[in-house]
Structures are given as structure tokens and as C-alpha cells.
TORKELO-413077 format. One record per residue: x, y, z of N, C-alpha, C, O in turn; residue number from 1. Coordinates in steps of 0.001 Angstrom, whole numbers, plus 500000, padded with zeros to 6 digits. Layout:
     n_px     n_py     n_pz    ca_px    ca_py    ca_pz     c_px     c_py     c_pz     o_px     o_py     o_pz     n
        X        Y        Z        X        Y        Z        X        Y        Z        X        Y        Z   NUM
...
//
This chain:
     n_px     n_py     n_pz    ca_px    ca_py    ca_pz     c_px     c_py     c_pz     o_px     o_py     o_pz     n
   500841   498820   500000   500000   500000   500000   500885   501242   500000   501727   501396   500884     1
   500713   502101   499052   501477   503325   499013   500872   504350   499952   499651   504489   500022     2
   501736   505082   500689   501199   506105   501585   500565   507245   500794   501111   507683   499781     3
   499442   507711   501248   498757   508818   500605   499242   510114   501242   498897   510424   502382     4
   500053   510871   500489   500625   512091   501047   499572   513167   501276   499778   514084   502071     5
   498459   513058   500588   497403   514049   500760   496452   513698   501902   495554   514474   502228     6
   496652   512524   502512   495736   512076   503567   495661   513059   504740   494554   513345   505197     7
   496785   513596   505255   496664   514551   506365   495853   515790   506014   495092   516298   506838     8
   496020   516272   504791   495255   517453   504369   493777   517116   504256   492923   517873   504716     9
   493477   515973   503640   492080   515551   503520   491460   515311   504896   490298   515644   505128    10
   492248   514728   505809   491751   514480   507151   491406   515792   507851   490352   515907   508477    11
   492288   516774   507748   492035   518070   508382   490775   518714   507821   489979   519293   508561    12
   490601   518608   506503   489405   519196   505889   488141   518469   506332   487121   519100   506610    13
   488211   517138   506398   487049   516361   506819   486663   516667   508264   485485   516833   508579    14
   487673   516741   509142   487394   517025   510547   486817   518431   510698   485874   518643   511460    15
   487387   519388   509968   486883   520764   510050   485441   520843   509545   484594   521485   510165    16
   485170   520185   508413   483810   520198   507871   482841   519477   508794   481726   519949   509012    17
   483258   518327   509344   482399   517584   510253   482112   518356   511527   480978   518378   512005    18
   483138   518990   512077   482946   519776   513295   482016   520956   513042   481186   521293   513886    19
   482157   521585   511872   481279   522700   511519   479829   522240   511408   478925   522908   511909    20
   479603   521092   510747   478242   520562   510619   477648   520220   511990   476473   520482   512248    21
   478466   519639   512856   477981   519290   514191   477613   520540   514983   476597   520553   515678    22
   478423   521582   514889   478121   522831   515593   476852   523481   515049   476041   524009   515809    23
   476687   523440   513725   475463   523993   513131   474243   523216   513608   473216   523803   513951    24
   474366   521884   513628   473251   521059   514116   472928   521370   515566   471759   521481   515934    25
   473966   521511   516399   473750   521800   517819   473131   523173   518031   472441   523396   519026    26
   473374   524103   517096   472825   525451   517238   471427   525588   516656   470601   526326   517192    27
   471152   524877   515553   469895   525068   514827   468802   524114   515281   467663   524540   515470    28
   469115   522834   515461   468084   521837   515741   467325   522081   517048   466136   521770   517102    29
   467951   522625   518112   467149   522908   519310   466057   523955   519087   465122   524044   519883    30
   466159   524739   518031   465138   525739   517752   463886   525134   517133   462828   525764   517124    31
   464003   523915   516616   462892   523273   515918   462016   522545   516935   462509   521746   517732    32
   460738   522822   516902   459812   522161   517814   458466   522835   517827   458281   523886   517213    33
   457521   522230   518528   456172   522776   518568   456098   524082   519338   455225   524908   519070    34
   457015   524285   520309   457071   525534   521070   458239   526374   520569   459372   525898   520496    35
   457958   527609   520229   458986   528505   519725   459824   529043   520879   459287   529437   521914    36
   461140   529058   520697   462018   529598   521725   462943   530636   521114   463135   530681   519899    37
   463506   531459   521964   464410   532525   521541   465718   532389   522314   465718   532303   523542    38
   466823   532369   521588   468115   532195   522244   468419   533337   523222   468966   533107   524301    39
   468063   534555   522842   468353   535688   523719   467635   535526   525061   468223   535766   526115    40
   466363   535120   525019   465619   534923   526261   466184   533738   527057   466261   533790   528285    41
   466580   532668   526345   467115   531495   527038   468415   531821   527759   468598   531429   528912    42
   469323   532537   527092   470606   532862   527723   470447   533942   528789   471311   534105   529651    43
   469344   534674   528725   469065   535651   529780   468416   534998   530993   468187   535660   532006    44
   468116   533695   530897   467536   532963   532015   466045   533119   532153   465498   532881   533230    45
   465360   533517   531077   463922   533737   531137   463171   532458   530812   463560   531715   529911    46
   462096   532203   531545   461254   531022   531325   460171   531351   530300   459750   532504   530213    47
   459700   530357   529511   460109   528939   529539   461260   528623   528589   461676   527471   528466    48
   461777   529665   527911   462820   529437   526902   464040   528744   527491   464616   527851   526869    49
   464435   529161   528700   465616   528573   529330   465428   527083   529565   466305   526286   529233    50
   464285   526699   530138   464033   525305   530452   463907   524458   529186   464432   523347   529123    51
   463210   524989   528182   463026   524223   526943   464368   523988   526258   464638   522887   525779    52
   465200   525012   526213   466478   524891   525512   467470   524025   526276   467994   523055   525729    53
   467731   524365   527533   468839   523750   528261   468473   522446   528963   469360   521661   529295    54
   467194   522201   529192   466800   520978   529879   466129   519954   528974   466107   518766   529297    55
   465582   520396   527847   464853   519473   526977   465526   519272   525622   465873   518146   525267    56
   465709   520327   524880   466126   520148   523486   467632   520021   523291   468082   519117   522587    57
   468418   520900   523896   469872   520844   523682   470480   519535   524160   471266   518944   523420    58
   470157   519041   525374   470717   517733   525773   470327   516615   524824   471113   515698   524586    59
   469117   516684   524278   468672   515635   523362   469433   515694   522046   469798   514654   521496    60
   469678   516900   521533   470456   517031   520305   471890   516561   520523   472449   515858   519681    61
   472486   516943   521644   473856   516503   521943   473930   514992   522095   474888   514360   521649    62
   472906   514412   522731   472873   512949   522852   472777   512300   521477   473431   511290   521218    63
   471962   512877   520595   471860   512347   519234   473178   512418   518486   473529   511487   517761    64
   473914   513512   518653   475219   513639   517999   476191   512568   518496   476934   511988   517703    65
   476188   512304   519805   477096   511307   520361   476689   509887   519978   477524   509086   519558    66
   475402   509582   520125   474931   508226   519836   475082   507911   518351   475571   506839   517993    67
   474672   508825   517492   474797   508586   516055   476239   508430   515614   476557   507554   514810    68
   477118   509284   516141   478534   509157   515800   479121   507846   516268   479897   507214   515552    69
   478747   507427   517488   479256   506162   518024   478790   504976   517200   479584   504084   516904    70
   477519   504949   516825   476995   503830   516043   477645   503762   514663   477927   502674   514161    71
   477881   504914   514054   478517   504926   512731   479951   504408   512812   480385   503645   511949    72
   480688   504820   513849   482061   504333   514026   482072   502833   514289   482906   502112   513743    73
   481144   502358   515128   481068   500920   515392   480741   500159   514108   481284   499078   513875    74
   479867   500708   513281   479560   500062   512010   480778   499951   511113   481004   498909   510499    75
   481568   501022   511031   482809   500997   510239   483736   499908   510758   484301   499148   509972    76
   483895   499827   512068   484796   498840   512659   484350   497411   512356   485151   496593   511902    77
   483076   497109   512607   482610   495739   512433   482629   495319   510966   482895   494156   510664    78
   482353   496238   510059   482415   495905   508642   483839   495595   508212   484060   494741   507353    79
   484807   496285   508805   486213   495992   508496   486653   494675   509119   487378   493905   508489    80
   486222   494405   510356   486675   493210   511055   486160   491934   510418   486919   490980   510247    81
   484884   491899   510063   484294   490668   509516   484238   490686   507994   483805   489719   507367    82
   484685   491806   507400   484723   491955   505935   483362   491620   505307   483265   490863   504341    83
   482341   492203   505884   480976   491997   505405   480294   493348   505312   480190   494072   506303    84
   479829   493686   504108   479193   494980   503893   477888   495123   504655   477417   496243   504851    85
   477288   494017   505092   476000   494067   505777   476138   494060   507293   475130   494037   507999    86
   477360   494080   507805   477564   494093   509254   477228   495474   509809   477476   496496   509170    87
   476655   495479   511016   476395   496733   511710   476592   496508   513200   476865   495378   513603    88
   476466   497543   514046   476764   497366   515474   475896   496345   516189   476240   495922   517293    89
   474770   495931   515587   473862   495030   516282   473962   493594   515792   473131   492761   516155    90
   474961   493290   514978   475105   491940   514451   475791   491017   515447   475450   489837   515525    91
   476750   491529   516209   477638   490679   516988   477196   490448   518430   478008   490034   519258    92
   475939   490704   518746   475361   490222   519992   475379   491146   521183   474560   490976   522086    93
   476278   492125   521233   476408   492957   522420   475146   493783   522661   474688   493903   523797    94
   474586   494351   521598   473356   495128   521750   472202   494236   522196   471339   494674   522956    95
   472179   492976   521725   471158   492043   522181   471271   491769   523667   470261   491697   524367    96
   472494   491617   524153   472694   491416   525589   472264   492625   526396   471664   492487   527462    97
   472574   493825   525881   472139   495046   526566   470616   495132   526604   470039   495556   527605    98
   469975   494734   525525   468507   494765   525470   467903   493796   526477   466926   494128   527148    99
   468479   492590   526587   467981   491620   527566   468129   492170   528981   467209   492047   529789   100
   469270   492771   529287   469466   493343   530608   468453   494438   530917   467896   494479   532014   101
   468212   495329   529950   467260   496413   530160   465838   495882   530340   465102   496357   531205   102
   465456   494908   529534   464098   494358   529620   463907   493604   530934   462817   493645   531504   103
   464930   492923   531424   464839   492280   532736   464569   493312   533829   463751   493078   534719   104
   465255   494453   533762   465025   495506   534756   463599   496025   534687   462979   496295   535715   105
   463078   496163   533469   461695   496638   533309   460709   495616   533859   459790   495972   534597   106
   460895   494361   533506   459942   493316   533913   459950   493055   535415   458913   492716   535985   107
   461105   493208   536068   461176   492973   537507   460948   494244   538320   460985   494219   539550   108
   460712   495349   537627   460391   496584   538327   461555   497246   539015   461351   498028   539944   109
   462766   496960   538594   463934   497612   539198   463959   499078   538756   463747   499372   537580   110
   464213   499979   539671   464216   501407   539332   465599   502044   539471   466097   502660   538528   111
   466214   501899   540632   467526   502511   540857   468489   501477   541429   468082   500544   542121   112
   469766   501659   541127   470812   500814   541687   472027   501684   541940   472645   502192   541005   113
   472368   501853   543213   473515   502684   543608   473420   504095   543025   474423   504698   542645   114
   472196   504601   542967   471985   505954   542471   471866   506078   540970   471630   507174   540461   115
   472024   504976   540242   471925   504998   538785   470634   504309   538348   470045   503524   539091   116
   470212   504623   537127   469037   503959   536569   469290   502462   536452   470299   502039   535888   117
   468373   501663   536986   468538   500210   536948   468516   499691   535521   469186   498708   535203   118
   467748   500345   534659   467694   499903   533265   469069   500064   532609   469537   499172   531902   119
   469710   501214   532854   471041   501457   532269   472070   500476   532822   472857   499905   532069   120
   472061   500284   534134   473028   499369   534757   472810   497943   534268   473774   497241   533963   121
   471558   497509   534191   471263   496153   533723   471645   495985   532262   472120   494923   531858   122
   471441   497025   531471   471841   496958   530066   473353   496786   529941   473823   495993   529125   123
   474115   497527   530749   475575   497369   530760   475964   495952   531159   476853   495350   530556   124
   475291   495422   532180   475614   494074   532649   475311   493029   531572   476109   492120   531342   125
   474167   493161   530918   473826   492223   529847   474804   492282   528699   475185   491251   528144   126
   475213   493486   528340   476197   493642   527261   477529   493009   527646   478180   492378   526813   127
   477945   493176   528920   479224   492609   529372   479206   491089   529327   480192   490461   528942   128
   478073   490496   529725   477973   489033   529709   478108   488501   528280   478874   487569   528033   129
   477376   489084   527355   477433   488618   525965   478814   488874   525369   479331   488045   524620   130
   479408   490007   525695   480750   490316   525199   481744   489247   525617   482532   488770   524801   131
   481707   488870   526895   482627   487839   527390   482368   486494   526704   483307   485771   526370   132
   481096   486168   526497   480765   484901   525840   481253   484884   524390   481812   483885   523938   133
   481047   485976   523662   481492   486031   522264   483001   485881   522187   483511   485128   521358   134
   483721   486599   523051   485184   486512   523039   485640   485105   523386   486553   484573   522755   135
   485001   484489   524401   485392   483136   524809   485148   482129   523694   485992   481268   523446   136
   484005   482224   523018   483686   481282   521939   484593   481502   520741   485120   480548   520168   137
   484773   482766   520362   485556   483061   519153   487045   482847   519354   487785   482729   518377   138
   487510   482794   520618   488950   482657   520888   489376   481229   521150   490528   480997   521515   139
   488492   480270   520978   488877   478880   521197   489997   478481   520242   489996   478847   519066   140
   490945   477730   520770   492085   477353   519950   493152   478415   519915   494067   478350   519094   141
   493050   479424   520819   494048   480494   520935   494185   481315   519671   495211   481962   519459   142
   493163   481299   518828   493215   482126   517622   491810   482593   517288   490899   481791   517085   143
   491656   483891   517237   490365   484469   516891   490345   484798   515411   491277   485415   514894   144
   489290   484391   514730   489143   484715   513315   487852   485496   513123   486939   485421   513945   145
   487788   486242   512036   486588   487018   511760   485380   486120   511544   484257   486500   511874   146
   485603   484925   510988   484494   484003   510716   483870   483505   512023   482649   483538   512181   147
   484715   483039   512965   484186   482554   514240   483589   483692   515050   482607   483493   515765   148
   484166   484876   514949   483623   486037   515649   482213   486351   515154   481308   486603   515949   149
   482040   486332   513848   480738   486620   513267   479712   485558   513644   478584   485879   514018   150
   480111   484286   513542   479180   483206   513879   478781   483248   515356   477610   483079   515694   151
   479764   483473   516231   479460   483538   517661   478528   484698   517964   477581   484553   518738   152
   478791   485843   517361   477956   487008   517598   476528   486813   517110   475575   487150   517812   153
   476381   486270   515908   475044   486047   515350   474269   485028   516179   473074   485200   516423   154
   474953   483960   516616   474284   482934   517418   473783   483497   518742   472630   483276   519112   155
   474633   484218   519453   474219   484788   520735   473172   485878   520534   472305   486068   521388   156
   473243   486589   519428   472227   487593   519128   470863   486928   518937   469844   487461   519377   157
   470843   485780   518289   469587   485039   518099   469032   484544   519435   467824   484584   519668   158
   469927   484078   520310   469491   483634   521635   468897   484809   522421   467860   484671   523069   159
   469561   485950   522355   469049   487141   523049   467680   487543   522504   466800   487944   523266   160
   467497   487436   521187   466207   487773   520594   465115   486850   521109   463996   487293   521368   161
   465436   485556   521261   464455   484608   521794   464114   484923   523251   462953   484832   523650   162
   465125   485292   524046   464880   485655   525445   464010   486912   525529   463135   487008   526390   163
   464249   487858   524648   463435   489076   524628   461973   488763   524316   461071   489324   524938   164
   461740   487878   523365   460366   487485   523043   459696   486816   524234   458523   487065   524512   165
   460439   485967   524937   459888   485292   526101   459527   486294   527197   458430   486238   527754   166
   460439   487203   527506   460182   488199   528539   459011   489103   528167   458193   489453   529017   167
   458938   489477   526892   457832   490318   526425   456502   489581   526567   455485   490184   526908   168
   456518   488282   526306   455298   487481   526415   454834   487340   527872   453635   487269   528142   169
   455792   487301   528805   455462   487122   530221   455127   488436   530922   454583   488420   532026   170
   455441   489571   530302   455216   490859   530941   453732   491204   530965   452962   490741   530124   171
   453337   492030   531949   451958   492501   531967   451791   493626   530952   452735   493985   530249   172
   450571   494184   530883   450281   495162   529828   451169   496396   529931   451738   496848   528938   173
   451282   496939   531154   452096   498134   531324   453561   497890   531018   454203   498697   530346   174
   454094   496770   531513   455488   496431   531244   455715   496183   529762   456750   496557   529211   175
   454730   495542   529115   454855   495257   527686   454985   496536   526876   455771   496603   525930   176
   454210   497558   527250   454291   498835   526543   455668   499465   526711   456258   499947   525745   177
   456181   499459   527949   457499   500049   528211   458588   499285   527471   459497   499891   526903   178
   458501   497957   527474   459492   497136   526774   459492   497442   525284   460547   497642   524682   179
   458304   497475   524693   458209   497735   523259   458756   499108   522915   459461   499272   521920   180
   458435   500083   523729   458924   501441   523498   460443   501482   523584   461096   502124   522762   181
   461015   500790   524590   462470   500813   524746   463155   500131   523563   464180   500605   523075   182
   462581   499010   523102   463195   498259   522005   463124   498996   520674   463864   498667   519747   183
   462241   499994   520567   462189   500789   519341   463388   501734   519236   463762   502149   518139   184
   463985   502070   520377   465106   502995   520386   464637   504437   520336   463947   504832   519396   185
   464999   505216   521322   464588   506619   521358   465601   507432   522144   466350   506903   522965   186
   465605   508721   521874   466474   509642   522586   465641   510462   523559   464648   511078   523170   187
   466039   510468   524802   465374   511261   525828   466399   512218   526422   467585   511893   526495   188
   465945   513405   526849   466890   514341   527479   467568   513711   528689   466911   513088   529524   189
   468872   513874   528779   469648   513367   529915   470419   514520   530529   470554   515583   529923   190
   470920   514306   531725   471689   515343   532396   473050   515555   531750   473583   514671   531078   191
   473595   516733   531966   474902   517040   531380   476022   516168   531946   476958   515863   531207   192
   475983   515747   533220   477000   514789   533687   476961   513479   532908   478007   512900   532616   193
   475756   513007   532568   475644   511785   531764   476239   511992   530386   476941   511124   529868   194
   475953   513156   529784   476541   513468   528479   478066   513526   528567   478760   513122   527634   195
   478582   514025   529682   480033   514151   529832   480703   512787   529891   481699   512562   529205   196
   480164   511856   530712   480818   510543   530773   480633   509769   529484   481521   509020   529076   197
   479474   509944   528831   479278   509272   527552   480267   509792   526514   480843   509013   525754   198
   480462   511109   526484   481429   511688   525548   482837   511201   525833   483614   510978   524904   199
   483182   511030   527120   484515   510542   527476   484717   509108   527001   485764   508779   526443   200
   483717   508253   527221   483814   506854   526800   483916   506754   525285   484786   506061   524757   201
   483018   507452   524589   483012   507388   523126   484278   508008   522553   484863   507472   521612   202
   484704   509144   523123   485912   509798   522623   487137   508911   522748   487948   508838   521824   203
   487282   508233   523888   488429   507338   524086   488388   506173   523100   489410   505804   522521   204
   487197   505595   522914   487070   504456   522003   487338   504871   520557   488006   504147   519818   205
   486824   506022   520154   487056   506503   518781   488541   506782   518563   489071   506518   517484   206
   489214   507316   519583   490649   507583   519465   491428   506285   519284   492338   506218   518458   207
   491075   505250   520053   491728   503941   519896   491499   503407   518485   492426   502909   517846   208
   490268   503513   518006   489957   503019   516661   490741   503788   515599   491247   503188   514651   209
   490844   505103   515748   491544   505913   514750   493036   505621   514736   493650   505581   513670   210
   493623   505415   515908   495067   505142   515975   495428   503819   515308   496580   503624   514921   211
   494481   502918   515166   494726   501630   514520   494110   501563   513119   493825   500479   512611   212
   493911   502712   512509   493244   502755   511207   493996   501938   510153   493372   501318   509292   213
   495328   501932   510215   496095   501146   509240   495769   499665   509369   495663   498965   508362   214
   495609   499178   510604   495276   497768   510801   493902   497435   510216   493720   496373   509621   215
   492933   498345   510386   491608   498071   509813   491679   498064   508296   490973   497285   507655   216
   492510   498910   507706   492685   498896   506246   493186   497536   505776   492702   496994   504783   217
   494162   496991   506501   494738   495710   506105   493777   494556   506363   493662   493651   505537   218
   493077   494579   507511   492130   493511   507822   490959   493503   506842   490403   492446   506543   219
   490587   494680   506344   489484   494745   505389   489822   494018   504100   488926   493567   503386   220
   491122   493900   503793   491548   493159   502600   491573   491664   502884   491153   490865   502048   221
   492067   491280   504069   492145   489859   504418   493128   489641   505543   494081   490404   505697   222
   492903   488600   506333   493773   488324   507478   495172   487931   507031   496152   488322   507666   223
   495284   487161   505943   496604   486768   505442   497387   487986   504970   498590   488099   505210   224
   496688   488895   504295   497316   490127   503817   497830   490947   504999   498939   491479   504955   225
   497022   491045   506050   497427   491808   507225   498615   491154   507921   499547   491843   508338   226
   498589   489820   508051   499674   489109   508715   500983   489271   507955   502047   489399   508561   227
   500905   489265   506637   502117   489416   505827   502744   490791   505979   503913   490980   505641   228
   501985   491747   506481   502481   493113   506661   502662   493495   508120   502642   494672   508481   229
   502840   492472   508952   503230   492698   510335   502103   492951   511312   502350   493380   512439   230
   500885   492698   510909   499735   492901   511791   499270   491553   512327   499135   490596   511566   231
   499026   491472   513628   498496   490257   514228   496978   490264   514103   496313   491021   514810   232
   496407   489434   513214   494952   489479   513009   494153   489192   514274   493149   489855   514535   233
   494589   488204   515066   493860   487870   516278   493812   489018   517259   492750   489334   517795   234
   494948   489645   517499   494981   490763   518442   494181   491946   517916   493453   492591   518671   235
   494312   492232   516622   493578   493359   516040   492072   493117   516073   491297   494034   516343   236
   491655   491864   515793   490233   491543   515869   489706   491734   517286   488613   492266   517484   237
   490485   491301   518264   490054   491427   519659   489930   492899   520055   488930   493303   520650   238
   490941   493696   519727   490905   495125   520069   489745   495813   519353   489021   496606   519954   239
   489573   495508   518073   488492   496132   517321   487124   495735   517836   486223   496567   517942   240
   486972   494446   518160   485687   493979   518666   485377   494597   520030   484247   495017   520279   241
   486370   494655   520909   486151   495251   522224   485831   496737   522109   484966   497247   522821   242
   486525   497428   521215   486280   498857   521040   484873   499120   520502   484135   499946   521039   243
   484513   498406   519433   483183   498580   518867   482087   498162   519818   481025   498783   519853   244
   482329   497118   520592   481330   496637   521543   481147   497613   522696   480027   497813   523166   245
   482237   498224   523157   482137   499219   524224   481281   500400   523770   480426   500875   524518   246
   481510   500868   522555   480712   501967   522014   479246   501559   521922   478360   502301   522348   247
   478998   500379   521365   477625   499915   521178   476910   499750   522505   475754   500151   522639   248
   477584   499161   523495   476969   498965   524805   476644   500294   525462   475579   500443   526062   249
   477552   501270   525358   477338   502566   526006   476101   503267   525462   475292   503782   526234   250
   475947   503293   524146   474817   504024   523571   473516   503230   523672   472445   503816   523828   251
   473600   501902   523583   472391   501087   523708   471823   501171   525114   470605   501183   525289   252
   472688   501230   526119   472222   501326   527493   471428   502599   527737   470535   502616   528584   253
   471739   503667   527007   471044   504940   527207   469875   505141   526249   468845   505692   526635   254
   470027   504699   525010   469036   505033   523982   468274   503830   523447   467341   504001   522662   255
   468643   502623   523849   468014   501452   523261   468622   501143   521903   469497   501872   521434   256
   468168   500069   521269   468728   499698   519959   468184   500569   518837   467005   500478   518495   257
   469030   501406   518266   468653   502275   517152   469294   501706   515891   470514   501741   515732   258
   468470   501191   515009   468959   500397   513873   469417   501262   512710   469014   502415   512553   259
   470277   500655   511901   470654   501097   510561   471603   502294   510488   472153   502559   509419   260
   471814   503026   511583   472766   504141   511515   474154   503609   511170   474863   504189   510347   261
   474536   502500   511806   475842   501908   511543   475953   501229   510201   477041   500803   509814   262
   474849   501117   509478   474876   500528   508133   474819   501599   507059   475573   501553   506087   263
   473919   502569   507235   473715   503593   506218   474934   504495   506081   475469   504669   504986   264
   475368   505067   507203   476390   506116   507166   477727   505622   506610   478278   506281   505728   265
   478290   504475   507086   479573   504044   506521   479546   503824   505014   480482   504208   504313   266
   478472   503204   504508   478419   502941   503072   478230   504220   502269   478820   504376   501200   267
   477420   505125   502773   477248   506403   502078   478567   507158   502001   478865   507781   500982   268
   479361   507108   503069   480643   507807   503074   481660   507118   502174   482462   507790   501524   269
   481641   505783   502125   482576   505083   501243   482365   505474   499788   483325   505570   499024   270
   481127   505696   499405   480849   506115   498031   481446   507483   497736   481743   507807   496586   271
   481620   508286   498787   482090   509659   498599   483585   509819   498831   484264   510464   498032   272
   484120   509234   499929   485519   509496   500297   486404   508269   500190   487614   508374   500393   273
   485840   507108   499876   486647   505910   499757   486665   505096   501036   485959   505406   501996   274
   487488   504039   501039   487483   503064   502139   488663   503211   503097   488851   502355   503962   275
   489463   504273   502968   490594   504481   503868   490063   504824   505263   489410   505851   505446   276
   490346   503962   506241   489793   504158   507579   490382   505362   508299   489801   505838   509274   277
   491514   505860   507843   492049   507085   508434   491120   508267   508180   491063   509199   508982   278
   490404   508229   507082   489434   509269   506756   488016   508849   507121   487198   509667   507544   279
   487739   507553   506948   486378   507060   507119   485910   507151   508570   484759   507503   508824   280
   486782   506841   509517   486375   506827   510925   485954   508213   511440   484862   508341   511994   281
   486792   509258   511273   486334   510575   511753   485143   511102   510968   484259   511745   511533   282
   485117   510831   509657   483971   511285   508866   482693   510600   509319   481636   511230   509378   283
   482782   509303   509642   481605   508563   510103   481107   509105   511433   479899   509189   511652   284
   482014   509472   512319   481591   509992   513619   480741   511251   513465   479665   511353   514054   285
   481219   512198   512679   480480   513453   512524   479208   513258   511700   478151   513784   512047   286
   479316   512497   510604   478144   512298   509746   477062   511496   510468   475878   511810   510356   287
   477465   510463   511206   476489   509674   511949   475787   510490   513011   474581   510347   513211   288
   476528   511344   513695   475924   512182   514714   474916   513152   514146   473814   513284   514679   289
   475274   513836   513070   474359   514794   512448   473137   514071   511885   472015   514565   511995   290
   473356   512901   511281   472245   512129   510715   471232   511757   511793   470031   511948   511602   291
   471699   511229   512924   470766   510804   513964   470092   512002   514624   468910   511933   514964   292
   470823   513095   514810   470211   514293   515391   469101   514820   514481   468056   515255   514965   293
   469323   514782   513172   468278   515197   512228   467074   514258   512284   465929   514709   512285   294
   467339   512953   512332   466246   511978   512422   465438   512183   513693   464212   512075   513676   295
   466119   512478   514793   465404   512680   516053   464570   513956   516012   463494   514013   516607   296
   465057   514969   515320   464262   516189   515172   462991   515904   514389   461919   516397   514742   297
   463104   515110   513328   461909   514693   512579   460974   513909   513479   459759   514098   513428   298
   461528   513028   514305   460709   512226   515212   459965   513098   516217   458852   512764   516622   299
   460572   514213   516622   459934   515104   517595   458781   515900   516997   457781   516141   517673   300
   458910   516310   515733   457954   517281   515181   456976   516688   514182   455964   517319   513879   301
   457243   515491   513658   456394   514949   512582   454948   514788   513015   454036   515113   512254   302
   454721   514285   514238   453360   514082   514734   453138   514838   516042   452389   514381   516907   303
   453785   515987   516186   453690   516762   517429   452230   517036   517774   451429   517325   516885   304
   451874   516949   519065   452752   516803   520242   453208   515373   520536   454043   515168   521417   305
   452673   514375   519811   453157   513002   519990   454548   512873   519369   454910   513630   518468   306
   455320   511906   519861   456670   511685   519340   456800   510279   518780   456247   509324   519326   307
   457538   510167   517685   457858   508873   517091   459223   508441   517619   460151   509251   517613   308
   459385   507201   518075   460733   506748   518457   461700   506908   517285   461374   506547   516154   309
   462867   507440   517551   463808   507719   516470   464238   506443   515754   464595   506479   514577   310
   464204   505297   516475   464545   504034   515828   463607   503692   514687   464004   503018   513737   311
   462355   504154   514773   461403   503930   513685   461815   504730   512455   461751   504228   511333   312
   462240   505978   512668   462665   506828   511547   463894   506241   510859   463940   506161   509631   313
   464894   505829   511646   466112   505276   511040   465826   503955   510324   466448   503652   509306   314
   464875   503162   510860   464529   501897   510205   463808   502148   508880   464030   501435   507901   315
   462943   503169   508856   462234   503492   507621   463202   503962   506537   462977   503727   505351   316
   464273   504623   506949   465287   505045   505987   466259   503911   505672   466688   503749   504530   317
   466601   503128   506696   467602   502078   506519   467087   500864   505799   467850   500201   505097   318
   465785   500538   505951   465223   499371   505278   465400   499409   503771   465958   498472   503200   319
   464935   500480   503101   465158   500570   501647   466634   500544   501266   467004   499965   500245   320
   467488   501178   502094   468914   501162   501802   469464   499748   501889   470272   499341   501055   321
   469029   498997   502894   469465   497611   503065   469055   496768   501858   469843   495955   501374   322
   467827   496956   501371   467352   496226   500193   468192   496580   498975   468550   495708   498184   323
   468504   497865   498828   469352   498275   497706   470723   497634   497803   471281   497196   496797   324
   471274   497576   499025   472593   496978   499212   472578   495499   498870   473511   494994   498246   325
   471520   494798   499276   471392   493393   498911   471319   493233   497398   471943   492336   496831   326
   470556   494104   496750   470436   494030   495301   471751   494272   494596   472024   493671   493556   327
   472575   495155   495159   473864   495442   494538   474831   494275   494643   475820   494213   493913   328
   474540   493335   495568   475416   492167   495745   474790   490891   495184   475286   489797   495456   329
   473722   491006   494414   472979   489819   493997   473794   488832   493187   473504   487636   493189   330
   474812   489320   492492   475610   488380   491678   476486   487487   492535   476902   486412   492103   331
   476770   487942   493775   477644   487136   494639   476863   486299   495653   477468   485587   496455   332
   475544   486372   495631   474737   485610   496580   474274   484307   495968   474058   484218   494759   333
   474121   483286   496815   473549   482029   496351   472040   482150   496411   471478   482340   497490   334
   471383   482044   495286   469933   482177   495213   469299   480843   494879   468076   480751   494772   335
//
């Protein structure tokens, strides 16, 4: 692989453009809603503008930017690791484990644990259990391969889906409604301390992923190709899987499973900027964040005062894209 001397310049331009788009989204999208607000009144501390902006809309937009960016980065990582264009953050089981943990908390009526939301804590615990199981299964024989990683993740994801159906069937009417709503995926306003720790977790994981961008480039071609160029495929797969899973678990615990962001954004960007992960990863973070924040704004205002779960909006957009992607690969599929 020849080094791209223009890559640093392109990277700087992409980061600058992405940061500008994110700032514009953070400034403009909170103004959209059924109640009109004024920035001057909000910053002057006047009600209700202050409360609507700083307690309801701005935290939700910031959460959308973080969650969307995280899901897009996780999608880029998993597609490189398993070399499958249809891979997304919810293929390898961790999000399924988080969903099982959250639904267990709902069904058993757990509310708080050590001062934290029991649903969030249980979702983290479920994700950790599945993560350990996937790593243990895929690492048998002291060598992890993308094929065994994918199979282990899909199998445990199917088991989690069956457990979710069982729990949903056993829940009462009120619990069933809450479970269904959570599984649709939605963004709710959260406190700024929560946004701060989420940003720290996602920022650290994205930095780890970016620093290993050369390894993802090589793994995307093939494990033998990567090994011939001094990369340990097993170690890189483990680091990539843990990084992507940490991101997925963090956002799923707060927002539920939001589908297709990790599928749509990486492929759309590859058509525009190519498959170099040094450029693709930061571009995916900013583009995914802006995309989800826009989708959530549509979800807030489309049927106002009622709200549509943002996962429904992303699925309505991602479903046709997924069908198109399948059609584009029809010559390589066994029919």
C-alpha cells in the first residue's frame, strides 16, 4: 500500500467540515419544535425558553450527535473486522445482551441501583455478559478469526432475541408497553454529567479506533494480507471487537437499539471518500451524529405533540437502503 501524502490534508478538511456541521446542528436543531424559543431569552435565564432549551432540546440534540457518531464508528469497525458489507453494530450480539438486561430491569420493576438507573446498569451488565461469551467462543484454539467472531455474535444475538420474546410474552400490559417502546430505540433528554461521561467513553474508544486505522485497512483486505504486513489478526480483531462493543453497549444502554445508523452512514461515506479508515472513521463519527440528530428532530415534530421513536425513523430510511445493498450484491449471493 502506498502512503497517501494528501491524507493529512484531507483528514484536516474532513474534521473541520464535520465539526462545523455538528456545531450547526447543535445550534439550529434545538430551535425546531412545537414551542417557539428565543436564544436571547434562554441565555438571559427567562422562562420557559431557558428550560426548553437547556433541559429538553439541547441535551437531546447533543445525545443524538454522540449516539449517532458512536453507532457509525462501530459500524465501520465491524464491517472491516468481519469483511461483510452488511455488518452493523447490532450483528455481533452485544446490543442484544444490553437489550435483555434492560428488559429484565423493566419486567422485575427495578428502578435505581447505587443511584443509577437500573435499566442502564442492567443493560451494561447484559452487554458485558454477551461480550465475554462472544470473546470466549471466538477465541477457542488460541486464535480468533473474523468468521468465528461473526458466527458467535450472530448465534448469541439470536438467543438474546428469543429471550426478549419470552420476557415480552410474560410481561403485563404496562410492562409490555414500556418494553416495546424501549426496544424501538429513542432519545430522551439526559443530564449534562451523563453526556460528559458518555462523551469521554466514546471519545476514548474513537481515538483507539483511529490510531489503529492502518490495521483496519489491512484487515478489510484479508487476514493473510494483514499478517504478511506485520499485523496480528487475532489481536487486532480482539481490540476492534472490544472497542466497537464498548461503544455499542454505552449508547444502547442509554438510547436502546437504534437500527441502521451503523449501516447507512459508513456505506454512504465510502461512496464519497473511499474506504481508507484514516478518513472514514472521523467522517463517520460526525456524519452519523448529524444524521441521527436530524432523524430525532423529525421524530419530535412529525406528529407533534406526539413523538415517534427515532429508531422507527432510522429503520424506515435504513430498510430501503438495506434492500438496495442486497440488490447490489445479487451476483455474489447464492439464490
